[in-house]
N, CA, C and O atoms as CSV, one atom per row, in Angstrom:
chain,resi,resn,atom,element,x,y,z
A,1,MET,N,N,-3.411,9.155,-23.073
A,1,MET,CA,C,-2.304,8.584,-24.113
A,1,MET,C,C,-2.314,6.957,-23.807
A,1,MET,O,O,-2.342,6.483,-22.671
A,2,SER,N,N,-2.291,6.318,-24.832
A,2,SER,CA,C,-2.040,4.982,-25.018
A,2,SER,C,C,-0.687,4.640,-25.112
A,2,SER,O,O,0.123,5.365,-25.690
A,3,LEU,N,N,-0.356,3.448,-24.512
A,3,LEU,CA,C,0.855,2.882,-24.578
A,3,LEU,C,C,1.140,2.089,-25.663
A,3,LEU,O,O,0.342,1.226,-26.028
A,4,PRO,N,N,2.327,2.308,-26.293
A,4,PRO,CA,C,2.649,1.177,-27.658
A,4,PRO,C,C,2.464,-0.198,-26.910
A,4,PRO,O,O,2.556,-0.483,-25.716
A,5,SER,N,N,2.144,-1.018,-28.128
A,5,SER,CA,C,1.789,-2.406,-27.741
A,5,SER,C,C,2.999,-3.295,-26.911
A,5,SER,O,O,2.782,-4.198,-26.102
A,6,THR,N,N,4.339,-2.776,-27.349
A,6,THR,CA,C,5.417,-3.361,-26.669
A,6,THR,C,C,5.590,-2.949,-25.342
A,6,THR,O,O,6.185,-3.664,-24.536
A,7,ALA,N,N,5.103,-1.810,-25.034
A,7,ALA,CA,C,5.369,-1.627,-23.593
A,7,ALA,C,C,3.993,-1.841,-22.965
A,7,ALA,O,O,3.982,-1.560,-21.767
A,8,GLN,N,N,2.815,-2.272,-23.470
A,8,GLN,CA,C,1.670,-2.593,-22.680
A,8,GLN,C,C,2.101,-4.396,-22.427
A,8,GLN,O,O,1.749,-4.976,-21.400
A,9,ALA,N,N,2.799,-5.012,-23.405
A,9,ALA,CA,C,2.960,-6.223,-23.138
A,9,ALA,C,C,4.150,-6.285,-21.965
A,9,ALA,O,O,4.211,-7.371,-21.388
A,10,ARG,N,N,4.864,-5.521,-21.645
A,10,ARG,CA,C,6.032,-5.547,-20.600
A,10,ARG,C,C,5.203,-5.025,-19.497
A,10,ARG,O,O,5.521,-5.503,-18.407
A,11,VAL,N,N,4.281,-4.224,-19.472
A,11,VAL,CA,C,3.425,-4.036,-18.250
A,11,VAL,C,C,2.904,-5.297,-17.619
A,11,VAL,O,O,3.116,-5.728,-16.486
A,12,PHE,N,N,2.071,-5.870,-18.736
A,12,PHE,CA,C,1.345,-7.065,-18.313
A,12,PHE,C,C,2.219,-8.265,-17.631
A,12,PHE,O,O,1.864,-8.987,-16.699
A,13,ALA,N,N,3.640,-8.289,-18.449
A,13,ALA,CA,C,4.463,-9.284,-18.102
A,13,ALA,C,C,5.059,-9.208,-16.632
A,13,ALA,O,O,5.320,-10.192,-15.940
A,14,THR,N,N,5.252,-7.722,-16.221
A,14,THR,CA,C,5.584,-7.315,-15.156
A,14,THR,C,C,4.615,-7.380,-13.960
A,14,THR,O,O,5.023,-7.601,-12.820
A,15,ILE,N,N,3.621,-7.226,-14.190
A,15,ILE,CA,C,2.573,-7.557,-13.388
A,15,ILE,C,C,2.129,-9.165,-13.233
A,15,ILE,O,O,1.592,-9.552,-12.196
A,16,ASN,N,N,2.328,-9.830,-14.059
A,16,ASN,CA,C,2.182,-11.277,-13.952
A,16,ASN,C,C,3.575,-11.785,-12.944
A,16,ASN,O,O,3.337,-12.589,-12.042
A,17,TYR,N,N,4.509,-11.460,-13.073
A,17,TYR,CA,C,5.851,-11.617,-12.483
A,17,TYR,C,C,5.593,-11.318,-11.031
A,17,TYR,O,O,5.712,-12.133,-10.116
A,18,PHE,N,N,5.223,-10.051,-10.920
A,18,PHE,CA,C,4.902,-9.676,-9.559
A,18,PHE,C,C,3.815,-10.468,-8.592
A,18,PHE,O,O,3.893,-10.730,-7.392
A,19,LEU,N,N,2.790,-10.746,-9.540
A,19,LEU,CA,C,1.784,-11.600,-8.703
A,19,LEU,C,C,2.229,-12.914,-8.238
A,19,LEU,O,O,1.903,-13.365,-7.141
A,20,ASP,N,N,3.002,-13.549,-9.106
A,20,ASP,CA,C,3.617,-14.714,-8.738
A,20,ASP,C,C,4.450,-14.551,-7.750
A,20,ASP,O,O,4.331,-15.441,-6.908
A,21,LEU,N,N,5.379,-13.642,-7.475
A,21,LEU,CA,C,6.290,-13.399,-6.288
A,21,LEU,C,C,5.235,-13.280,-5.184
A,21,LEU,O,O,5.419,-14.026,-4.222
A,22,LYS,N,N,4.286,-12.570,-5.149
A,22,LYS,CA,C,3.393,-12.336,-3.950
A,22,LYS,C,C,2.834,-13.632,-3.748
A,22,LYS,O,O,2.709,-14.115,-2.622
A,23,ASN,N,N,2.504,-14.191,-4.760
A,23,ASN,CA,C,1.762,-15.979,-4.220
A,23,ASN,C,C,2.784,-16.628,-3.494
A,23,ASN,O,O,2.361,-17.260,-2.526
A,24,GLU,N,N,4.149,-16.663,-3.695
A,24,GLU,CA,C,5.134,-17.401,-3.067
A,24,GLU,C,C,5.619,-16.787,-1.815
A,24,GLU,O,O,6.301,-17.452,-1.035
A,25,ASN,N,N,5.344,-15.692,-1.602
A,25,ASN,CA,C,5.815,-14.989,-0.524
A,25,ASN,C,C,7.230,-14.642,-0.534
A,25,ASN,O,O,7.883,-14.757,0.503
A,26,LEU,N,N,7.757,-14.229,-1.613
A,26,LEU,CA,C,9.158,-14.118,-1.737
A,26,LEU,C,C,9.282,-12.616,-1.661
A,26,LEU,O,O,8.389,-11.855,-2.034
A,27,PRO,N,N,10.707,-12.145,-1.040
A,27,PRO,CA,C,10.643,-10.542,-1.057
A,27,PRO,C,C,10.617,-9.927,-2.357
A,27,PRO,O,O,11.115,-10.372,-3.391
A,28,ILE,N,N,9.974,-8.844,-2.189
A,28,ILE,CA,C,10.051,-8.189,-3.661
A,28,ILE,C,C,11.074,-7.148,-3.606
A,28,ILE,O,O,11.090,-6.346,-2.672
A,29,LYS,N,N,11.962,-7.113,-4.590
A,29,LYS,CA,C,13.102,-6.116,-4.743
A,29,LYS,C,C,12.694,-4.819,-4.734
A,29,LYS,O,O,11.663,-4.599,-5.370
A,30,GLU,N,N,13.327,-3.703,-4.073
A,30,GLU,CA,C,12.824,-2.677,-4.176
A,30,GLU,C,C,13.005,-1.801,-5.765
A,30,GLU,O,O,12.568,-0.667,-5.959
A,31,SER,N,N,13.535,-2.399,-6.497
A,31,SER,CA,C,13.731,-2.029,-8.055
A,31,SER,C,C,12.405,-2.538,-8.898
A,31,SER,O,O,12.253,-2.283,-10.093
A,32,LEU,N,N,11.628,-3.166,-8.238
A,32,LEU,CA,C,10.488,-3.678,-8.779
A,32,LEU,C,C,9.419,-3.026,-8.027
A,32,LEU,O,O,8.656,-2.371,-8.736
A,33,SER,N,N,9.138,-3.036,-6.649
A,33,SER,CA,C,8.116,-2.577,-6.110
A,33,SER,C,C,8.686,-1.547,-4.843
A,33,SER,O,O,9.758,-1.793,-4.290
A,34,LYS,N,N,7.977,-0.563,-4.522
A,34,LYS,CA,C,8.422,0.191,-3.439
A,34,LYS,C,C,7.236,0.945,-2.672
A,34,LYS,O,O,6.407,1.565,-3.339
A,35,HIS,N,N,7.158,0.905,-1.461
A,35,HIS,CA,C,6.123,1.486,-0.551
A,35,HIS,C,C,6.431,3.052,-0.855
A,35,HIS,O,O,7.555,3.551,-0.898
A,36,LEU,N,N,5.134,3.753,-1.066
A,36,LEU,CA,C,5.500,5.239,-1.203
A,36,LEU,C,C,5.056,5.968,0.057
A,36,LEU,O,O,5.864,6.725,0.595
A,37,GLU,N,N,3.777,5.796,0.600
A,37,GLU,CA,C,3.201,6.196,1.647
A,37,GLU,C,C,1.662,5.661,1.997
A,37,GLU,O,O,0.997,5.234,1.053
A,38,ASP,N,N,1.079,5.676,3.337
A,38,ASP,CA,C,0.098,5.448,3.718
A,38,ASP,C,C,-0.744,4.044,2.801
A,38,ASP,O,O,-1.830,4.010,2.223
A,39,GLY,N,N,0.269,3.053,2.991
A,39,GLY,CA,C,-0.213,1.690,2.155
A,39,GLY,C,C,-0.332,1.783,0.735
A,39,GLY,O,O,-0.808,0.826,0.124
A,40,ILE,N,N,0.055,2.853,0.106
A,40,ILE,CA,C,0.266,2.798,-1.566
A,40,ILE,C,C,1.604,2.498,-1.965
A,40,ILE,O,O,2.586,3.145,-1.603
A,41,PHE,N,N,1.621,1.557,-2.679
A,41,PHE,CA,C,2.791,1.179,-3.397
A,41,PHE,C,C,3.194,1.333,-4.761
A,41,PHE,O,O,2.226,1.313,-5.521
A,42,GLU,N,N,4.247,1.474,-5.297
A,42,GLU,CA,C,4.582,1.753,-6.839
A,42,GLU,C,C,5.040,0.373,-7.401
A,42,GLU,O,O,5.869,-0.244,-6.732
A,43,LEU,N,N,4.625,-0.124,-8.461
A,43,LEU,CA,C,5.317,-1.211,-9.346
A,43,LEU,C,C,5.928,-0.460,-10.390
A,43,LEU,O,O,5.253,0.315,-11.068
A,44,ARG,N,N,7.215,-0.633,-10.587
A,44,ARG,CA,C,8.046,-0.043,-11.683
A,44,ARG,C,C,8.350,-1.007,-12.726
A,44,ARG,O,O,8.841,-2.121,-12.546
A,45,ILE,N,N,7.971,-0.408,-13.986
A,45,ILE,CA,C,7.954,-1.113,-15.403
A,45,ILE,C,C,8.775,-0.442,-16.261
A,45,ILE,O,O,8.396,0.692,-16.553
A,46,ALA,N,N,9.955,-0.887,-16.823
A,46,ALA,CA,C,10.875,-0.201,-17.529
A,46,ALA,C,C,10.616,-0.821,-18.942
A,46,ALA,O,O,10.736,-2.024,-19.173
A,47,SER,N,N,10.280,0.038,-19.787
A,47,SER,CA,C,10.450,-0.199,-21.267
A,47,SER,C,C,11.588,0.219,-21.896
A,47,SER,O,O,12.519,0.745,-21.287
A,48,SER,N,N,11.577,0.032,-23.012
A,48,SER,CA,C,12.710,0.595,-23.633
A,48,SER,C,C,13.029,1.833,-23.944
A,48,SER,O,O,14.133,2.314,-24.200
A,49,ASP,N,N,11.785,2.406,-23.897
A,49,ASP,CA,C,11.796,4.059,-24.231
A,49,ASP,C,C,10.920,4.713,-23.150
A,49,ASP,O,O,10.903,5.944,-23.132
A,50,THR,N,N,10.285,4.125,-22.365
A,50,THR,CA,C,9.224,4.633,-21.180
A,50,THR,C,C,9.659,4.171,-19.852
A,50,THR,O,O,10.465,3.266,-19.638
A,51,ILE,N,N,9.068,4.859,-19.023
A,51,ILE,CA,C,9.151,4.217,-17.623
A,51,ILE,C,C,7.750,4.331,-17.111
A,51,ILE,O,O,7.265,5.438,-16.875
A,52,VAL,N,N,7.058,3.171,-16.925
A,52,VAL,CA,C,5.707,3.199,-16.548
A,52,VAL,C,C,5.660,2.734,-15.048
A,52,VAL,O,O,6.328,1.774,-14.664
A,53,ARG,N,N,4.869,3.433,-14.247
A,53,ARG,CA,C,4.490,3.110,-12.830
A,53,ARG,C,C,3.076,2.781,-12.887
A,53,ARG,O,O,2.253,3.371,-13.586
A,54,ALA,N,N,2.793,1.595,-11.945
A,54,ALA,CA,C,1.587,1.295,-11.560
A,54,ALA,C,C,1.287,1.494,-9.975
A,54,ALA,O,O,2.165,1.023,-9.252
A,55,LEU,N,N,0.385,2.005,-9.430
A,55,LEU,CA,C,0.225,2.269,-8.168
A,55,LEU,C,C,-0.621,1.289,-7.854
A,55,LEU,O,O,-1.470,0.900,-8.655
A,56,TYR,N,N,-0.448,0.675,-6.384
A,56,TYR,CA,C,-1.546,-0.462,-5.929
A,56,TYR,C,C,-1.539,-0.205,-4.624
A,56,TYR,O,O,-0.908,0.712,-4.099
A,57,PHE,N,N,-2.457,-1.253,-3.886
A,57,PHE,CA,C,-2.434,-1.288,-2.343
A,57,PHE,C,C,-3.061,-2.841,-2.205
A,57,PHE,O,O,-3.709,-3.425,-3.074
A,58,TYR,N,N,-2.693,-3.353,-0.877
A,58,TYR,CA,C,-3.068,-4.860,-0.573
A,58,TYR,C,C,-4.458,-4.530,0.183
A,58,TYR,O,O,-4.667,-3.526,0.863
A,59,GLN,N,N,-5.413,-5.639,-0.090
A,59,GLN,CA,C,-6.590,-5.724,0.418
A,59,GLN,C,C,-6.737,-7.259,1.311
A,59,GLN,O,O,-6.031,-8.173,0.884
A,60,LYS,N,N,-7.419,-7.486,2.243
A,60,LYS,CA,C,-7.742,-8.332,2.818
A,60,LYS,C,C,-7.961,-9.744,1.873
A,60,LYS,O,O,-8.573,-9.542,0.824
A,61,GLY,N,N,-7.633,-10.806,2.071
A,61,GLY,CA,C,-7.936,-12.087,1.201
A,61,GLY,C,C,-6.717,-12.129,0.091
A,61,GLY,O,O,-6.785,-12.635,-1.029
A,62,ALA,N,N,-5.734,-11.555,0.610
A,62,ALA,CA,C,-4.222,-11.798,-0.189
A,62,ALA,C,C,-4.747,-11.025,-1.601
A,62,ALA,O,O,-4.445,-11.652,-2.617
A,63,LYS,N,N,-5.345,-10.003,-1.783
A,63,LYS,CA,C,-5.493,-9.290,-2.917
A,63,LYS,C,C,-4.619,-8.073,-3.183
A,63,LYS,O,O,-4.244,-7.332,-2.274
A,64,ILE,N,N,-4.343,-7.915,-4.325
A,64,ILE,CA,C,-3.565,-6.718,-4.536
A,64,ILE,C,C,-4.319,-5.940,-5.452
A,64,ILE,O,O,-4.685,-6.568,-6.446
A,65,ILE,N,N,-4.656,-4.729,-5.394
A,65,ILE,CA,C,-5.510,-3.859,-6.262
A,65,ILE,C,C,-4.687,-2.770,-6.828
A,65,ILE,O,O,-4.178,-1.853,-6.183
A,66,ILE,N,N,-4.607,-2.975,-8.156
A,66,ILE,CA,C,-3.826,-2.009,-8.996
A,66,ILE,C,C,-4.751,-0.753,-9.203
A,66,ILE,O,O,-5.797,-0.935,-9.826
A,67,THR,N,N,-4.449,0.529,-8.727
A,67,THR,CA,C,-5.344,1.617,-9.114
A,67,THR,C,C,-5.129,2.075,-10.229
A,67,THR,O,O,-6.161,2.312,-10.857
A,68,HIS,N,N,-4.024,2.342,-10.835
A,68,HIS,CA,C,-3.920,3.142,-12.207
A,68,HIS,C,C,-2.468,3.142,-12.598
A,68,HIS,O,O,-1.629,2.793,-11.767
A,69,GLY,N,N,-2.154,3.473,-13.684
A,69,GLY,CA,C,-0.542,3.631,-14.088
A,69,GLY,C,C,-0.396,4.943,-14.691
A,69,GLY,O,O,-1.388,5.635,-14.918
A,70,PHE,N,N,0.754,5.317,-14.957
A,70,PHE,CA,C,1.189,6.598,-15.541
A,70,PHE,C,C,2.649,6.407,-16.173
A,70,PHE,O,O,3.399,5.508,-15.794
A,71,ILE,N,N,2.964,7.270,-17.105
A,71,ILE,CA,C,4.368,7.336,-17.459
A,71,ILE,C,C,5.140,8.426,-16.502
A,71,ILE,O,O,4.817,9.611,-16.409
A,72,LYS,N,N,5.981,7.931,-15.964
A,72,LYS,CA,C,6.595,8.499,-15.172
A,72,LYS,C,C,7.768,9.503,-15.868
A,72,LYS,O,O,8.666,9.008,-16.548
A,73,LYS,N,N,7.687,10.761,-15.667
A,73,LYS,CA,C,9.001,11.608,-16.473
A,73,LYS,C,C,9.663,12.652,-15.405
A,73,LYS,O,O,10.283,13.667,-15.723
A,74,THR,N,N,9.451,12.273,-14.288
A,74,THR,CA,C,10.494,13.219,-13.093
A,74,THR,C,C,10.911,12.025,-12.183
A,74,THR,O,O,10.355,10.928,-12.131
A,75,GLN,N,N,11.975,12.440,-11.490
A,75,GLN,CA,C,12.581,11.373,-10.558
A,75,GLN,C,C,11.665,11.201,-9.343
A,75,GLN,O,O,11.653,10.028,-8.970
A,76,LYS,N,N,11.022,11.883,-8.735
A,76,LYS,CA,C,9.952,11.609,-7.609
A,76,LYS,C,C,8.658,11.425,-8.225
A,76,LYS,O,O,8.265,12.063,-9.202
A,77,THR,N,N,7.926,10.411,-7.535
A,77,THR,CA,C,6.445,9.921,-7.844
A,77,THR,C,C,5.605,11.119,-7.729
A,77,THR,O,O,5.554,11.586,-6.591
A,78,PRO,N,N,4.797,11.849,-8.822
A,78,PRO,CA,C,4.040,12.986,-8.764
A,78,PRO,C,C,2.941,12.882,-7.449
A,78,PRO,O,O,2.258,11.868,-7.307
A,79,ARG,N,N,2.848,13.988,-6.548
A,79,ARG,CA,C,2.164,14.016,-5.471
A,79,ARG,C,C,0.407,13.750,-5.989
A,79,ARG,O,O,-0.463,13.290,-5.250
A,80,LYS,N,N,0.240,14.121,-7.240
A,80,LYS,CA,C,-1.251,14.099,-7.622
A,80,LYS,C,C,-1.579,12.547,-8.057
A,80,LYS,O,O,-2.738,12.146,-8.167
A,81,GLU,N,N,-0.647,11.877,-8.246
A,81,GLU,CA,C,-0.801,10.464,-8.585
A,81,GLU,C,C,-1.164,9.503,-7.404
A,81,GLU,O,O,-1.967,8.570,-7.392
A,82,ILE,N,N,-0.349,9.990,-6.409
A,82,ILE,CA,C,-0.286,9.142,-4.977
A,82,ILE,C,C,-1.817,9.615,-4.622
A,82,ILE,O,O,-2.666,8.750,-4.404
A,83,GLU,N,N,-2.098,10.793,-4.578
A,83,GLU,CA,C,-3.455,11.207,-4.028
A,83,GLU,C,C,-4.687,10.500,-4.989
A,83,GLU,O,O,-5.745,10.147,-4.468
A,84,ARG,N,N,-4.473,10.368,-6.165
A,84,ARG,CA,C,-5.320,9.743,-7.084
A,84,ARG,C,C,-5.436,8.268,-6.435
A,84,ARG,O,O,-6.559,7.940,-6.052
A,85,ALA,N,N,-4.434,7.401,-6.286
A,85,ALA,CA,C,-4.450,6.202,-5.695
A,85,ALA,C,C,-5.041,5.841,-4.526
A,85,ALA,O,O,-5.524,4.728,-4.318
A,86,LYS,N,N,-5.014,6.952,-3.577
A,86,LYS,CA,C,-5.483,6.911,-2.444
A,86,LYS,C,C,-7.158,7.135,-2.568
A,86,LYS,O,O,-7.962,6.605,-1.801
A,87,GLU,N,N,-7.439,7.833,-3.445
A,87,GLU,CA,C,-9.001,8.170,-3.646
A,87,GLU,C,C,-9.678,6.909,-4.357
A,87,GLU,O,O,-10.839,6.535,-4.188
A,88,PHE,N,N,-8.692,6.315,-5.207
A,88,PHE,CA,C,-9.362,4.881,-5.790
A,88,PHE,C,C,-9.394,4.103,-4.714
A,88,PHE,O,O,-10.486,3.558,-4.554
A,89,ARG,N,N,-8.489,3.828,-3.825
A,89,ARG,CA,C,-8.486,2.978,-2.470
A,89,ARG,C,C,-9.629,3.227,-1.611
A,89,ARG,O,O,-10.260,2.252,-1.202
A,90,ASP,N,N,-9.976,4.378,-1.287
A,90,ASP,CA,C,-10.945,5.015,-0.549
A,90,ASP,C,C,-12.322,4.402,-1.049
A,90,ASP,O,O,-13.156,3.812,-0.362
A,91,VAL,N,N,-12.363,4.675,-2.388
A,91,VAL,CA,C,-13.816,4.412,-2.973
A,91,VAL,C,C,-13.839,2.929,-3.111
A,91,VAL,O,O,-14.951,2.423,-2.958
A,92,TYR,N,N,-12.891,2.160,-3.356
A,92,TYR,CA,C,-13.010,0.600,-3.448
A,92,TYR,C,C,-13.143,0.106,-2.088
A,92,TYR,O,O,-13.966,-0.786,-1.881
A,93,GLN,N,N,-12.433,0.574,-1.121
A,93,GLN,CA,C,-12.681,-0.032,0.221
A,93,GLN,C,C,-14.219,0.320,0.852
A,93,GLN,O,O,-14.876,-0.419,1.585
A,94,ASP,N,N,-14.535,1.434,0.438
A,94,ASP,CA,C,-16.042,1.845,0.932
A,94,ASP,C,C,-17.238,1.024,0.252
A,94,ASP,O,O,-18.344,0.889,0.775
A,95,LYS,N,N,-16.904,0.554,-0.845
A,95,LYS,CA,C,-17.810,-0.495,-1.527
A,95,LYS,C,C,-17.621,-1.857,-1.072
A,95,LYS,O,O,-18.361,-2.793,-1.376
A,96,GLN,N,N,-16.392,-1.941,-0.181
A,96,GLN,CA,C,-16.216,-3.530,0.382
A,96,GLN,C,C,-16.601,-3.505,1.657
A,96,GLN,O,O,-16.527,-4.582,2.248
A,97,GLY,N,N,-17.084,-2.363,2.385
A,97,GLY,CA,C,-17.380,-2.457,3.768
A,97,GLY,C,C,-16.011,-2.342,4.569
A,97,GLY,O,O,-15.052,-1.650,4.227
A,98,ASP,N,N,-16.088,-3.057,5.572
A,98,ASP,CA,C,-15.074,-3.245,6.552
A,98,ASP,C,C,-13.663,-4.054,6.407
A,98,ASP,O,O,-12.862,-4.247,7.321
A,99,GLU,N,N,-13.539,-4.488,5.033
A,99,GLU,CA,C,-12.264,-5.375,4.581
A,99,GLU,C,C,-11.054,-4.558,4.260
A,99,GLU,O,O,-10.294,-4.824,3.329
A,100,ARG,N,N,-10.890,-3.357,5.234
A,100,ARG,CA,C,-9.581,-2.627,5.036
A,100,ARG,C,C,-8.436,-3.452,5.231
A,100,ARG,O,O,-8.518,-4.460,5.932
A,101,TYR,N,N,-7.401,-3.122,4.685
A,101,TYR,CA,C,-6.183,-3.581,4.982
A,101,TYR,C,C,-4.880,-2.699,4.479
A,101,TYR,O,O,-3.949,-3.057,3.757
A,102,ASP,N,N,-5.137,-1.401,5.119
A,102,ASP,CA,C,-4.083,-0.324,4.561
A,102,ASP,C,C,-2.603,-0.618,4.576
A,102,ASP,O,O,-1.829,-0.174,3.728
A,103,LYS,N,N,-2.286,-1.318,5.489
A,103,LYS,CA,C,-0.759,-1.457,5.767
A,103,LYS,C,C,-0.212,-2.898,5.880
A,103,LYS,O,O,-0.985,-3.698,6.407
A,104,LEU,N,N,0.808,-3.295,5.537
A,104,LEU,CA,C,1.438,-4.640,5.686
A,104,LEU,C,C,1.871,-4.953,7.142
A,104,LEU,O,O,2.404,-6.030,7.409
């Protein structure tokens, strides 16, 4: 499913804001980002009619790798989405060699 253009714009604006905060080492509010488990984090993006989540992890070299996004329909982040992010992370890190940076 594709997001409406207004929701897509909100997603990109939030990601840019988030990256600016990380570059300045400012604390990220839990209303914007939250650690889920095992080095996987959730970026929260609220649009007028949907709630979008983007999962990500940190990589050496001050990199933030966004694995994927989805529309959240339940209170709790679905287990399958967290596992999917872990799989993306493992594939990415295997291709990068020993540049793992799983935890803050």
